[in-house]
Backbone of each chain as nested JSON, in Angstrom:
{
  "chains": [
    {"id": "A", "residues": [
      {"number": 1, "name": "MET", "atoms": {"N": [111.789, -112.812, 80.921], "CA": [112.595, -113.974, 81.257], "C": [111.973, -115.203, 80.616]}},
      {"number": 2, "name": "ASN", "atoms": {"N": [112.757, -115.897, 79.812], "CA": [112.224, -117.124, 79.25], "C": [112.882, -118.317, 79.949]}},
      {"number": 3, "name": "ALA", "atoms": {"N": [112.525, -119.5, 79.501], "CA": [112.972, -120.715, 80.209], "C": [114.492, -120.822, 80.22]}},
      {"number": 4, "name": "PHE", "atoms": {"N": [115.109, -120.367, 79.126], "CA": [116.571, -120.5, 79.069], "C": [117.251, -119.56, 80.07]}},
      {"number": 5, "name": "ILE", "atoms": {"N": [116.688, -118.38, 80.273], "CA": [117.295, -117.461, 81.249], "C": [117.128, -118.036, 82.654]}},
      {"number": 6, "name": "TRP", "atoms": {"N": [115.966, -118.617, 82.923], "CA": [115.784, -119.25, 84.243], "C": [116.783, -120.385, 84.418]}},
      {"number": 7, "name": "ALA", "atoms": {"N": [116.97, -121.194, 83.394], "CA": [117.916, -122.322, 83.499], "C": [119.325, -121.802, 83.707]}},
      {"number": 8, "name": "ALA", "atoms": {"N": [119.691, -120.739, 82.99], "CA": [121.037, -120.181, 83.149], "C": [121.224, -119.637, 84.563]}},
      {"number": 9, "name": "THR", "atoms": {"N": [120.172, -119.012, 85.104], "CA": [120.26, -118.487, 86.474], "C": [120.452, -119.626, 87.47]}},
      {"number": 10, "name": "ALA", "atoms": {"N": [119.699, -120.695, 87.297], "CA": [119.827, -121.839, 88.212], "C": [121.212, -122.459, 88.097]}},
      {"number": 11, "name": "LEU", "atoms": {"N": [121.707, -122.6, 86.872], "CA": [123.035, -123.188, 86.701], "C": [124.115, -122.293, 87.301]}},
      {"number": 12, "name": "ALA", "atoms": {"N": [123.925, -120.971, 87.207], "CA": [124.914, -120.058, 87.796], "C": [124.893, -120.167, 89.319]}},
      {"number": 13, "name": "ILE", "atoms": {"N": [123.7, -120.331, 89.881], "CA": [123.604, -120.478, 91.345], "C": [124.294, -121.757, 91.808]}},
      {"number": 14, "name": "LEU", "atoms": {"N": [124.269, -122.786, 90.96], "CA": [124.916, -124.054, 91.328], "C": [126.434, -123.909, 91.456]}},
      {"number": 15, "name": "GLN", "atoms": {"N": [126.978, -122.798, 90.945], "CA": [128.426, -122.597, 91.063], "C": [128.837, -122.291, 92.51]}},
      {"number": 16, "name": "LEU", "atoms": {"N": [127.892, -121.735, 93.301], "CA": [128.27, -121.245, 94.637], "C": [128.781, -122.361, 95.544]}},
      {"number": 17, "name": "PRO", "atoms": {"N": [128.058, -123.505, 95.661], "CA": [128.635, -124.542, 96.538], "C": [129.974, -125.057, 96.044]}},
      {"number": 18, "name": "LEU", "atoms": {"N": [130.178, -125.027, 94.732], "CA": [131.484, -125.48, 94.224], "C": [132.575, -124.499, 94.635]}},
      {"number": 19, "name": "LEU", "atoms": {"N": [132.221, -123.219, 94.698], "CA": [133.196, -122.221, 95.151], "C": [133.582, -122.478, 96.604]}},
      {"number": 20, "name": "VAL", "atoms": {"N": [132.591, -122.845, 97.414], "CA": [132.881, -123.145, 98.829], "C": [133.805, -124.351, 98.921]}},
      {"number": 21, "name": "VAL", "atoms": {"N": [133.519, -125.393, 98.122], "CA": [134.364, -126.589, 98.139], "C": [135.79, -126.22, 97.756]}},
      {"number": 22, "name": "ALA", "atoms": {"N": [135.917, -125.378, 96.73], "CA": [137.254, -125.009, 96.251], "C": [138.015, -124.234, 97.315]}},
      {"number": 23, "name": "CYS", "atoms": {"N": [137.297, -123.487, 98.161], "CA": [137.979, -122.664, 99.168], "C": [138.299, -123.471, 100.422]}},
      {"number": 24, "name": "VAL", "atoms": {"N": [137.422, -124.414, 100.773], "CA": [137.543, -125.028, 102.095], "C": [138.372, -126.311, 102.052]}},
      {"number": 25, "name": "ARG", "atoms": {"N": [138.18, -127.125, 101.03], "CA": [138.823, -128.451, 101.037], "C": [140.236, -128.423, 100.469]}},
      {"number": 26, "name": "ARG", "atoms": {"N": [140.822, -129.59, 100.357], "CA": [142.196, -129.718, 99.848], "C": [142.268, -129.201, 98.419]}},
      {"number": 27, "name": "PRO", "atoms": {"N": [143.465, -128.84, 97.957], "CA": [143.579, -128.341, 96.574], "C": [143.086, -129.345, 95.534]}},
      {"number": 28, "name": "ILE", "atoms": {"N": [143.346, -130.616, 95.733], "CA": [142.923, -131.61, 94.74], "C": [141.394, -131.706, 94.697]}},
      {"number": 29, "name": "ASP", "atoms": {"N": [140.746, -131.523, 95.821], "CA": [139.275, -131.509, 95.823], "C": [138.777, -130.239, 95.156]}},
      {"number": 30, "name": "GLY", "atoms": {"N": [139.529, -129.158, 95.351], "CA": [139.166, -127.915, 94.671], "C": [139.258, -128.057, 93.168]}},
      {"number": 31, "name": "LEU", "atoms": {"N": [140.213, -128.874, 92.697], "CA": [140.33, -129.087, 91.257], "C": [139.11, -129.828, 90.718]}},
      {"number": 32, "name": "VAL", "atoms": {"N": [138.633, -130.814, 91.471], "CA": [137.437, -131.547, 91.042], "C": [136.251, -130.582, 90.951]}},
      {"number": 33, "name": "ALA", "atoms": {"N": [136.137, -129.708, 91.937], "CA": [135.046, -128.719, 91.911], "C": [135.227, -127.755, 90.741]}},
      {"number": 34, "name": "LEU", "atoms": {"N": [136.476, -127.389, 90.454], "CA": [136.739, -126.465, 89.342], "C": [136.32, -127.103, 88.017]}},
      {"number": 35, "name": "GLU", "atoms": {"N": [136.562, -128.387, 87.88], "CA": [136.208, -129.05, 86.617], "C": [134.696, -129.093, 86.432]}},
      {"number": 36, "name": "LEU", "atoms": {"N": [133.977, -129.41, 87.509], "CA": [132.513, -129.39, 87.391], "C": [132.017, -127.974, 87.138]}},
      {"number": 37, "name": "SER", "atoms": {"N": [132.706, -127.007, 87.717], "CA": [132.342, -125.615, 87.468], "C": [132.505, -125.266, 85.987]}},
      {"number": 38, "name": "GLY", "atoms": {"N": [133.534, -125.832, 85.351], "CA": [133.726, -125.596, 83.915], "C": [132.589, -126.168, 83.083]}},
      {"number": 39, "name": "VAL", "atoms": {"N": [132.093, -127.337, 83.471], "CA": [130.966, -127.944, 82.751], "C": [129.72, -127.079, 82.926]}},
      {"number": 40, "name": "LEU", "atoms": {"N": [129.489, -126.64, 84.165], "CA": [128.315, -125.804, 84.429], "C": [128.418, -124.482, 83.678]}},
      {"number": 41, "name": "LEU", "atoms": {"N": [129.628, -123.941, 83.583], "CA": [129.809, -122.664, 82.875], "C": [129.459, -122.821, 81.395]}},
      {"number": 42, "name": "THR", "atoms": {"N": [129.885, -123.927, 80.805], "CA": [129.561, -124.161, 79.393], "C": [128.055, -124.23, 79.19]}},
      {"number": 43, "name": "ALA", "atoms": {"N": [127.37, -124.939, 80.07], "CA": [125.907, -125.054, 79.945], "C": [125.24, -123.707, 80.195]}},
      {"number": 44, "name": "THR", "atoms": {"N": [125.759, -122.937, 81.149], "CA": [125.176, -121.624, 81.45], "C": [125.299, -120.7, 80.252]}},
      {"number": 45, "name": "LEU", "atoms": {"N": [126.487, -120.663, 79.642], "CA": [126.693, -119.774, 78.492], "C": [125.813, -120.193, 77.312]}},
      {"number": 46, "name": "LEU", "atoms": {"N": [125.604, -121.512, 77.187], "CA": [124.728, -122.006, 76.109], "C": [123.303, -121.51, 76.323]}},
      {"number": 47, "name": "CYS", "atoms": {"N": [122.837, -121.61, 77.56], "CA": [121.467, -121.165, 77.851], "C": [121.338, -119.66, 77.693]}},
      {"number": 48, "name": "LEU", "atoms": {"N": [122.356, -118.905, 78.066], "CA": [122.281, -117.45, 77.917], "C": [122.267, -117.052, 76.439]}},
      {"number": 49, "name": "ALA", "atoms": {"N": [123.085, -117.731, 75.637], "CA": [123.109, -117.404, 74.207], "C": [121.735, -117.651, 73.583]}},
      {"number": 50, "name": "GLU", "atoms": {"N": [121.078, -118.716, 73.979], "CA": [119.744, -119.001, 73.432], "C": [118.693, -118.1, 74.063]}},
      {"number": 51, "name": "GLY", "atoms": {"N": [118.853, -117.831, 75.362], "CA": [117.85, -117.013, 76.035], "C": [117.814, -115.59, 75.521]}},
      {"number": 52, "name": "PHE", "atoms": {"N": [118.996, -115.046, 75.151], "CA": [119.048, -113.669, 74.644], "C": [118.919, -113.612, 73.113]}},
      {"number": 53, "name": "HIS", "atoms": {"N": [118.786, -114.807, 72.499], "CA": [118.62, -114.865, 71.039], "C": [119.757, -114.186, 70.296]}},
      {"number": 54, "name": "ARG", "atoms": {"N": [120.98, -114.395, 70.76], "CA": [122.145, -113.786, 70.077], "C": [123.017, -114.93, 69.557]}},
      {"number": 55, "name": "SER", "atoms": {"N": [122.933, -115.213, 68.29], "CA": [123.633, -116.395, 67.776], "C": [125.14, -116.211, 67.816]}},
      {"number": 56, "name": "PHE", "atoms": {"N": [125.614, -114.914, 67.815], "CA": [127.078, -114.76, 67.843], "C": [127.636, -115.183, 69.203]}},
      {"number": 57, "name": "GLU", "atoms": {"N": [126.79, -115.292, 70.225], "CA": [127.284, -115.662, 71.561], "C": [127.52, -117.156, 71.705]}},
      {"number": 58, "name": "TYR", "atoms": {"N": [127.204, -117.933, 70.689], "CA": [127.428, -119.368, 70.81], "C": [128.907, -119.72, 70.787]}},
      {"number": 59, "name": "THR", "atoms": {"N": [129.742, -118.769, 70.421], "CA": [131.187, -119.055, 70.434], "C": [131.709, -119.194, 71.857]}},
      {"number": 60, "name": "LEU", "atoms": {"N": [131.058, -118.476, 72.788], "CA": [131.538, -118.486, 74.181], "C": [131.507, -119.885, 74.795]}},
      {"number": 61, "name": "PRO", "atoms": {"N": [130.419, -120.668, 74.69], "CA": [130.484, -122.001, 75.285], "C": [131.532, -122.888, 74.654]}},
      {"number": 62, "name": "ILE", "atoms": {"N": [131.804, -122.696, 73.373], "CA": [132.86, -123.506, 72.745], "C": [134.195, -123.161, 73.374]}},
      {"number": 63, "name": "MET", "atoms": {"N": [134.456, -121.862, 73.545], "CA": [135.722, -121.451, 74.169], "C": [135.786, -121.936, 75.614]}},
      {"number": 64, "name": "ALA", "atoms": {"N": [134.657, -121.863, 76.321], "CA": [134.652, -122.304, 77.726], "C": [134.949, -123.792, 77.811]}},
      {"number": 65, "name": "ALA", "atoms": {"N": [134.429, -124.571, 76.883], "CA": [134.68, -126.017, 76.908], "C": [136.156, -126.311, 76.694]}},
      {"number": 66, "name": "VAL", "atoms": {"N": [136.751, -125.634, 75.71], "CA": [138.162, -125.915, 75.408], "C": [139.057, -125.403, 76.537]}},
      {"number": 67, "name": "LEU", "atoms": {"N": [138.836, -124.17, 76.97], "CA": [139.714, -123.594, 77.996], "C": [139.52, -124.282, 79.343]}},
      {"number": 68, "name": "GLY", "atoms": {"N": [138.284, -124.739, 79.621], "CA": [138.067, -125.468, 80.874], "C": [138.859, -126.75, 80.911]}},
      {"number": 69, "name": "THR", "atoms": {"N": [138.937, -127.398, 79.764], "CA": [139.697, -128.649, 79.709], "C": [141.189, -128.393, 79.854]}},
      {"number": 70, "name": "ILE", "atoms": {"N": [141.671, -127.409, 79.119], "CA": [143.121, -127.139, 79.143], "C": [143.559, -126.677, 80.527]}},
      {"number": 71, "name": "SER", "atoms": {"N": [142.77, -125.791, 81.141], "CA": [143.186, -125.305, 82.469], "C": [143.162, -126.426, 83.49]}},
      {"number": 72, "name": "GLY", "atoms": {"N": [142.175, -127.311, 83.367], "CA": [142.136, -128.45, 84.283], "C": [143.336, -129.346, 84.119]}},
      {"number": 73, "name": "LEU", "atoms": {"N": [143.765, -129.545, 82.867], "CA": [144.945, -130.386, 82.632], "C": [146.189, -129.772, 83.259]}},
      {"number": 74, "name": "VAL", "atoms": {"N": [146.312, -128.45, 83.169], "CA": [147.48, -127.786, 83.75], "C": [147.464, -127.937, 85.266]}},
      {"number": 75, "name": "PHE", "atoms": {"N": [146.306, -127.713, 85.87], "CA": [146.214, -127.865, 87.336], "C": [146.52, -129.304, 87.741]}},
      {"number": 76, "name": "ALA", "atoms": {"N": [145.956, -130.262, 86.998], "CA": [146.148, -131.666, 87.369], "C": [147.61, -132.036, 87.298]}},
      {"number": 77, "name": "ARG", "atoms": {"N": [148.297, -131.539, 86.286], "CA": [149.704, -131.893, 86.147], "C": [150.511, -131.363, 87.323]}},
      {"number": 78, "name": "PHE", "atoms": {"N": [150.303, -130.07, 87.656], "CA": [151.163, -129.491, 88.691], "C": [150.746, -129.924, 90.091]}},
      {"number": 79, "name": "LEU", "atoms": {"N": [149.438, -130.136, 90.306], "CA": [149.036, -130.629, 91.629], "C": [149.596, -132.017, 91.873]}},
      {"number": 80, "name": "GLY", "atoms": {"N": [149.661, -132.825, 90.808], "CA": [150.177, -134.181, 90.968], "C": [151.669, -134.198, 91.22]}},
      {"number": 81, "name": "ARG", "atoms": {"N": [152.374, -133.172, 90.717], "CA": [153.839, -133.16, 90.83], "C": [154.291, -132.498, 92.103]}},
      {"number": 82, "name": "TRP", "atoms": {"N": [153.581, -131.417, 92.541], "CA": [154.179, -130.579, 93.576], "C": [153.815, -131.011, 94.98]}},
      {"number": 83, "name": "THR", "atoms": {"N": [152.883, -131.98, 95.116], "CA": [152.552, -132.3, 96.536], "C": [153.345, -133.519, 96.989]}}
    ]},
    {"id": "B", "residues": [
      {"number": 1, "name": "MET", "atoms": {"N": [100.101, -123.582, 75.323], "CA": [101.525, -123.821, 75.253], "C": [101.801, -124.85, 74.165]}},
      {"number": 2, "name": "SER", "atoms": {"N": [102.687, -124.501, 73.224], "CA": [102.923, -125.427, 72.13], "C": [103.804, -126.579, 72.606]}},
      {"number": 3, "name": "ALA", "atoms": {"N": [103.84, -127.618, 71.777], "CA": [104.598, -128.822, 72.141], "C": [106.084, -128.492, 72.25]}},
      {"number": 4, "name": "ALA", "atoms": {"N": [106.558, -127.615, 71.354], "CA": [107.988, -127.294, 71.381], "C": [108.35, -126.591, 72.687]}},
      {"number": 5, "name": "ASN", "atoms": {"N": [107.492, -125.66, 73.113], "CA": [107.78, -124.963, 74.38], "C": [107.753, -125.932, 75.54]}},
      {"number": 6, "name": "LEU", "atoms": {"N": [106.795, -126.85, 75.509], "CA": [106.708, -127.831, 76.59], "C": [107.956, -128.711, 76.61]}},
      {"number": 7, "name": "ALA", "atoms": {"N": [108.397, -129.115, 75.425], "CA": [109.604, -129.959, 75.345], "C": [110.814, -129.199, 75.87]}},
      {"number": 8, "name": "VAL", "atoms": {"N": [110.919, -127.919, 75.502], "CA": [112.055, -127.115, 75.965], "C": [112.038, -127.01, 77.486]}},
      {"number": 9, "name": "ASP", "atoms": {"N": [110.874, -126.712, 78.051], "CA": [110.785, -126.569, 79.511], "C": [111.16, -127.869, 80.213]}},
      {"number": 10, "name": "VAL", "atoms": {"N": [110.612, -128.99, 79.728], "CA": [110.895, -130.275, 80.379], "C": [112.386, -130.602, 80.275]}},
      {"number": 11, "name": "LEU", "atoms": {"N": [112.969, -130.404, 79.095], "CA": [114.387, -130.73, 78.914], "C": [115.272, -129.857, 79.809]}},
      {"number": 12, "name": "LEU", "atoms": {"N": [114.918, -128.573, 79.918], "CA": [115.736, -127.691, 80.758], "C": [115.608, -128.064, 82.233]}},
      {"number": 13, "name": "ILE", "atoms": {"N": [114.389, -128.388, 82.657], "CA": [114.2, -128.771, 84.066], "C": [114.975, -130.045, 84.374]}},
      {"number": 14, "name": "VAL", "atoms": {"N": [114.901, -131.031, 83.475], "CA": [115.635, -132.283, 83.702], "C": [117.14, -132.012, 83.685]}},
      {"number": 15, "name": "GLY", "atoms": {"N": [117.597, -131.193, 82.736], "CA": [119.035, -130.905, 82.653], "C": [119.554, -130.217, 83.897]}},
      {"number": 16, "name": "VAL", "atoms": {"N": [118.845, -129.191, 84.359], "CA": [119.305, -128.457, 85.542], "C": [119.204, -129.341, 86.785]}},
      {"number": 17, "name": "ALA", "atoms": {"N": [118.152, -130.144, 86.875], "CA": [118.008, -131.028, 88.046], "C": [119.152, -132.043, 88.097]}},
      {"number": 18, "name": "LEU", "atoms": {"N": [119.536, -132.585, 86.958], "CA": [120.634, -133.564, 86.95], "C": [121.968, -132.88, 87.241]}},
      {"number": 19, "name": "GLU", "atoms": {"N": [122.136, -131.655, 86.771], "CA": [123.368, -130.927, 87.133], "C": [123.392, -130.681, 88.635]}},
      {"number": 20, "name": "LEU", "atoms": {"N": [122.241, -130.377, 89.209], "CA": [122.164, -130.194, 90.669], "C": [122.57, -131.484, 91.371]}},
      {"number": 21, "name": "ALA", "atoms": {"N": [122.113, -132.606, 90.858], "CA": [122.488, -133.892, 91.471], "C": [123.994, -134.094, 91.388]}},
      {"number": 22, "name": "CYS", "atoms": {"N": [124.605, -133.685, 90.295], "CA": [126.063, -133.838, 90.16], "C": [126.785, -132.929, 91.145]}},
      {"number": 23, "name": "VAL", "atoms": {"N": [126.276, -131.725, 91.334], "CA": [126.908, -130.82, 92.302], "C": [126.79, -131.409, 93.701]}},
      {"number": 24, "name": "VAL", "atoms": {"N": [125.621, -131.936, 94.031], "CA": [125.445, -132.554, 95.356], "C": [126.396, -133.742, 95.503]}},
      {"number": 25, "name": "GLY", "atoms": {"N": [126.579, -134.494, 94.428], "CA": [127.523, -135.622, 94.476], "C": [128.93, -135.157, 94.786]}},
      {"number": 26, "name": "VAL", "atoms": {"N": [129.355, -134.054, 94.157], "CA": [130.705, -133.552, 94.427], "C": [130.806, -133.05, 95.855]}},
      {"number": 27, "name": "LEU", "atoms": {"N": [129.692, -132.578, 96.412], "CA": [129.745, -132.042, 97.778], "C": [129.806, -133.15, 98.818]}},
      {"number": 28, "name": "ILE", "atoms": {"N": [129.041, -134.222, 98.619], "CA": [128.858, -135.132, 99.758], "C": [129.581, -136.474, 99.629]}},
      {"number": 29, "name": "MET", "atoms": {"N": [130.099, -136.821, 98.444], "CA": [130.731, -138.13, 98.341], "C": [131.989, -138.191, 99.21]}},
      {"number": 30, "name": "PRO", "atoms": {"N": [132.296, -139.392, 99.745], "CA": [133.37, -139.445, 100.748], "C": [134.771, -139.243, 100.199]}},
      {"number": 31, "name": "THR", "atoms": {"N": [135.083, -139.869, 99.039], "CA": [136.476, -139.769, 98.574], "C": [136.548, -138.909, 97.313]}},
      {"number": 32, "name": "THR", "atoms": {"N": [137.743, -138.429, 97.004], "CA": [137.92, -137.541, 95.85], "C": [137.636, -138.28, 94.558]}},
      {"number": 33, "name": "LEU", "atoms": {"N": [138.049, -139.538, 94.49], "CA": [137.801, -140.305, 93.257], "C": [136.307, -140.53, 93.049]}},
      {"number": 34, "name": "ASP", "atoms": {"N": [135.549, -140.697, 94.164], "CA": [134.094, -140.827, 94.015], "C": [133.515, -139.544, 93.438]}},
      {"number": 35, "name": "ARG", "atoms": {"N": [134.022, -138.422, 93.911], "CA": [133.494, -137.134, 93.423], "C": [133.782, -136.953, 91.942]}},
      {"number": 36, "name": "LEU", "atoms": {"N": [134.893, -137.51, 91.513], "CA": [135.269, -137.345, 90.097], "C": [134.23, -137.972, 89.166]}},
      {"number": 37, "name": "HIS", "atoms": {"N": [133.576, -139.037, 89.644], "CA": [132.533, -139.659, 88.812], "C": [131.443, -138.66, 88.467]}},
      {"number": 38, "name": "TYR", "atoms": {"N": [131.134, -137.789, 89.447], "CA": [130.005, -136.872, 89.226], "C": [130.371, -135.772, 88.252]}},
      {"number": 39, "name": "VAL", "atoms": {"N": [131.674, -135.466, 88.162], "CA": [132.07, -134.488, 87.142], "C": [131.877, -135.11, 85.758]}},
      {"number": 40, "name": "GLY", "atoms": {"N": [132.25, -136.386, 85.647], "CA": [132.038, -137.056, 84.362], "C": [130.562, -137.167, 84.025]}},
      {"number": 41, "name": "ALA", "atoms": {"N": [129.759, -137.443, 85.038], "CA": [128.314, -137.574, 84.797], "C": [127.723, -136.255, 84.312]}},
      {"number": 42, "name": "ALA", "atoms": {"N": [128.274, -135.146, 84.806], "CA": [127.719, -133.838, 84.425], "C": [127.921, -133.542, 82.945]}},
      {"number": 43, "name": "THR", "atoms": {"N": [128.901, -134.211, 82.319], "CA": [129.146, -133.923, 80.899], "C": [128.301, -134.81, 79.99]}},
      {"number": 44, "name": "THR", "atoms": {"N": [127.475, -135.683, 80.548], "CA": [126.723, -136.621, 79.69], "C": [125.241, -136.223, 79.615]}},
      {"number": 45, "name": "VAL", "atoms": {"N": [124.397, -136.881, 80.386], "CA": [122.941, -136.708, 80.202], "C": [122.481, -135.268, 80.422]}},
      {"number": 46, "name": "PRO", "atoms": {"N": [122.93, -134.594, 81.521], "CA": [122.428, -133.224, 81.684], "C": [122.825, -132.312, 80.54]}},
      {"number": 47, "name": "ALA", "atoms": {"N": [124.08, -132.456, 80.088], "CA": [124.541, -131.583, 79.004], "C": [123.74, -131.859, 77.733]}},
      {"number": 48, "name": "PHE", "atoms": {"N": [123.431, -133.134, 77.495], "CA": [122.676, -133.437, 76.276], "C": [121.213, -132.989, 76.392]}},
      {"number": 49, "name": "CYS", "atoms": {"N": [120.675, -132.966, 77.613], "CA": [119.311, -132.435, 77.775], "C": [119.288, -130.951, 77.43]}},
      {"number": 50, "name": "ILE", "atoms": {"N": [120.279, -130.215, 77.898], "CA": [120.314, -128.771, 77.615], "C": [120.556, -128.55, 76.131]}},
      {"number": 51, "name": "LEU", "atoms": {"N": [121.411, -129.38, 75.533], "CA": [121.645, -129.265, 74.086], "C": [120.356, -129.543, 73.316]}},
      {"number": 52, "name": "ALA", "atoms": {"N": [119.606, -130.551, 73.731], "CA": [118.353, -130.879, 73.035], "C": [117.371, -129.715, 73.141]}},
      {"number": 53, "name": "ALA", "atoms": {"N": [117.348, -129.055, 74.295], "CA": [116.454, -127.907, 74.458], "C": [116.844, -126.79, 73.497]}},
      {"number": 54, "name": "VAL", "atoms": {"N": [118.157, -126.555, 73.364], "CA": [118.611, -125.494, 72.45], "C": [118.256, -125.867, 71.015]}},
      {"number": 55, "name": "LEU", "atoms": {"N": [118.438, -127.153, 70.673], "CA": [118.155, -127.571, 69.294], "C": [116.658, -127.529, 68.988]}},
      {"number": 56, "name": "CYS", "atoms": {"N": [115.822, -127.669, 70.015], "CA": [114.377, -127.519, 69.78], "C": [114.082, -126.122, 69.243]}},
      {"number": 57, "name": "ARG", "atoms": {"N": [114.868, -125.163, 69.672], "CA": [114.643, -123.786, 69.22], "C": [115.458, -123.478, 67.963]}},
      {"number": 58, "name": "GLU", "atoms": {"N": [116.741, -123.808, 68.006], "CA": [117.644, -123.359, 66.935], "C": [117.652, -124.303, 65.739]}},
      {"number": 59, "name": "HIS", "atoms": {"N": [117.208, -125.537, 65.94], "CA": [117.332, -126.574, 64.907], "C": [118.793, -126.609, 64.418]}},
      {"number": 60, "name": "LEU", "atoms": {"N": [119.011, -126.757, 63.073], "CA": [120.418, -126.854, 62.628], "C": [120.898, -125.546, 62.024]}},
      {"number": 61, "name": "SER", "atoms": {"N": [120.593, -124.434, 62.668], "CA": [121.142, -123.145, 62.24], "C": [122.591, -123.059, 62.705]}},
      {"number": 62, "name": "SER", "atoms": {"N": [123.221, -121.917, 62.456], "CA": [124.636, -121.782, 62.881], "C": [124.722, -121.894, 64.393]}},
      {"number": 63, "name": "GLY", "atoms": {"N": [123.757, -121.303, 65.106], "CA": [123.771, -121.406, 66.565], "C": [123.598, -122.835, 67.019]}},
      {"number": 64, "name": "GLY", "atoms": {"N": [122.732, -123.572, 66.36], "CA": [122.518, -124.966, 66.741], "C": [123.766, -125.797, 66.542]}},
      {"number": 65, "name": "ILE", "atoms": {"N": [124.441, -125.561, 65.442], "CA": [125.666, -126.342, 65.169], "C": [126.745, -125.976, 66.168]}},
      {"number": 66, "name": "GLU", "atoms": {"N": [126.844, -124.683, 66.544], "CA": [127.845, -124.299, 67.544], "C": [127.498, -124.88, 68.902]}},
      {"number": 67, "name": "ALA", "atoms": {"N": [126.214, -124.986, 69.198], "CA": [125.814, -125.613, 70.467], "C": [126.211, -127.085, 70.471]}},
      {"number": 68, "name": "ILE", "atoms": {"N": [125.999, -127.76, 69.344], "CA": [126.424, -129.17, 69.241], "C": [127.932, -129.261, 69.439]}},
      {"number": 69, "name": "ALA", "atoms": {"N": [128.674, -128.326, 68.85], "CA": [130.134, -128.363, 68.987], "C": [130.55, -128.176, 70.438]}},
      {"number": 70, "name": "ALA", "atoms": {"N": [129.912, -127.257, 71.142], "CA": [130.3, -126.989, 72.54], "C": [130.064, -128.23, 73.406]}},
      {"number": 71, "name": "ILE", "atoms": {"N": [128.905, -128.84, 73.272], "CA": [128.609, -130.006, 74.106], "C": [129.451, -131.199, 73.679]}},
      {"number": 72, "name": "ALA", "atoms": {"N": [129.706, -131.33, 72.388], "CA": [130.56, -132.437, 71.934], "C": [131.969, -132.268, 72.473]}},
      {"number": 73, "name": "LEU", "atoms": {"N": [132.436, -131.016, 72.549], "CA": [133.785, -130.779, 73.068], "C": [133.886, -131.224, 74.52]}},
      {"number": 74, "name": "ILE", "atoms": {"N": [132.906, -130.833, 75.348], "CA": [133.052, -131.255, 76.752], "C": [132.816, -132.761, 76.879]}},
      {"number": 75, "name": "PHE", "atoms": {"N": [132.007, -133.338, 75.983], "CA": [131.756, -134.777, 76.082], "C": [133.013, -135.574, 75.732]}},
      {"number": 76, "name": "PHE", "atoms": {"N": [133.782, -135.092, 74.738], "CA": [134.959, -135.853, 74.301], "C": [136.238, -135.438, 75.012]}},
      {"number": 77, "name": "LEU", "atoms": {"N": [136.332, -134.148, 75.448], "CA": [137.584, -133.7, 76.065], "C": [137.628, -134.002, 77.563]}},
      {"number": 78, "name": "PHE", "atoms": {"N": [136.484, -133.966, 78.23], "CA": [136.545, -134.09, 79.688], "C": [137.022, -135.456, 80.165]}},
      {"number": 79, "name": "PRO", "atoms": {"N": [136.725, -136.554, 79.468], "CA": [137.316, -137.81, 79.94], "C": [138.843, -137.775, 80.0]}},
      {"number": 80, "name": "VAL", "atoms": {"N": [139.461, -137.068, 79.05], "CA": [140.924, -136.935, 79.103], "C": [141.319, -136.188, 80.37]}},
      {"number": 81, "name": "LEU", "atoms": {"N": [140.596, -135.116, 80.634], "CA": [140.887, -134.304, 81.821], "C": [140.655, -135.095, 83.099]}},
      {"number": 82, "name": "LEU", "atoms": {"N": [139.59, -135.87, 83.126], "CA": [139.294, -136.619, 84.35], "C": [140.318, -137.722, 84.589]}},
      {"number": 83, "name": "THR", "atoms": {"N": [140.848, -138.295, 83.51], "CA": [141.903, -139.301, 83.673], "C": [143.154, -138.665, 84.253]}},
      {"number": 84, "name": "ALA", "atoms": {"N": [143.508, -137.496, 83.732], "CA": [144.688, -136.804, 84.268], "C": [144.465, -136.412, 85.72]}},
      {"number": 85, "name": "THR", "atoms": {"N": [143.254, -136.023, 86.037], "CA": [142.955, -135.649, 87.424], "C": [143.011, -136.863, 88.335]}},
      {"number": 86, "name": "ALA", "atoms": {"N": [142.523, -137.995, 87.849], "CA": [142.571, -139.208, 88.674], "C": [144.018, -139.603, 88.972]}},
      {"number": 87, "name": "ARG", "atoms": {"N": [144.885, -139.459, 87.989], "CA": [146.304, -139.774, 88.236], "C": [146.895, -138.811, 89.254]}},
      {"number": 88, "name": "ALA", "atoms": {"N": [146.512, -137.533, 89.143], "CA": [147.02, -136.559, 90.117], "C": [146.511, -136.899, 91.513]}},
      {"number": 89, "name": "ILE", "atoms": {"N": [145.253, -137.332, 91.61], "CA": [144.698, -137.71, 92.918], "C": [145.474, -138.879, 93.501]}},
      {"number": 90, "name": "GLU", "atoms": {"N": [145.808, -139.854, 92.658], "CA": [146.576, -141.005, 93.155], "C": [147.913, -140.551, 93.724]}},
      {"number": 91, "name": "ARG", "atoms": {"N": [148.579, -139.625, 93.017], "CA": [149.888, -139.146, 93.485], "C": [149.733, -138.402, 94.799]}},
      {"number": 92, "name": "VAL", "atoms": {"N": [148.711, -137.55, 94.862], "CA": [148.527, -136.742, 96.075], "C": [148.277, -137.666, 97.257]}},
      {"number": 93, "name": "GLU", "atoms": {"N": [147.424, -138.682, 97.046], "CA": [147.062, -139.527, 98.193], "C": [148.189, -140.476, 98.556]}},
      {"number": 94, "name": "GLU", "atoms": {"N": [149.043, -140.796, 97.57], "CA": [150.235, -141.586, 97.918], "C": [151.166, -140.74, 98.78]}},
      {"number": 95, "name": "SER", "atoms": {"N": [151.342, -139.483, 98.403], "CA": [152.284, -138.649, 99.161], "C": [151.735, -138.324, 100.541]}},
      {"number": 96, "name": "GLU", "atoms": {"N": [150.436, -138.41, 100.716], "CA": [149.871, -138.127, 102.047], "C": [149.962, -139.341, 102.959]}},
      {"number": 97, "name": "ASP", "atoms": {"N": [150.079, -140.531, 102.387], "CA": [150.131, -141.743, 103.252], "C": [151.484, -141.835, 103.968]}}
    ]}
  ]
}
């Protein structure tokens, strides 16, 4: 285990309280937690790609960044319209 | 321990600690709009600390450039997302009043 794997593990653990927020609070608060979860996921995948020394895995954080943004936009649009 | 390893460790510890602070902010802040600030904060200094740690190792190889692209994407795209979310929050809270 190198420093990047430890950092990725810590960042993955940080997802758990956000999951609780998404389940317990209002949907709009869950969206805020989902967006922060997307940021943490991008950082986690970056640390894992470096920790495992696999340069082809660097594509995953790029995809996570783009898809996290797009999915958040879709949720924001419909949550704002349907309530 | 070489200087590069020390720099990587310090940058990762600072990055993860600041992400933890952002998660705590989303958990305990009173209003939804206050919590949104912490999502924006998570895409700035902590993300750049983790990027700097990766670049200490990868320098400007293909992996390093892809890491720069990933962090740049969340740095430039998330403000758009947070603005859309803030508008949705305004609508939700208007409909609840």
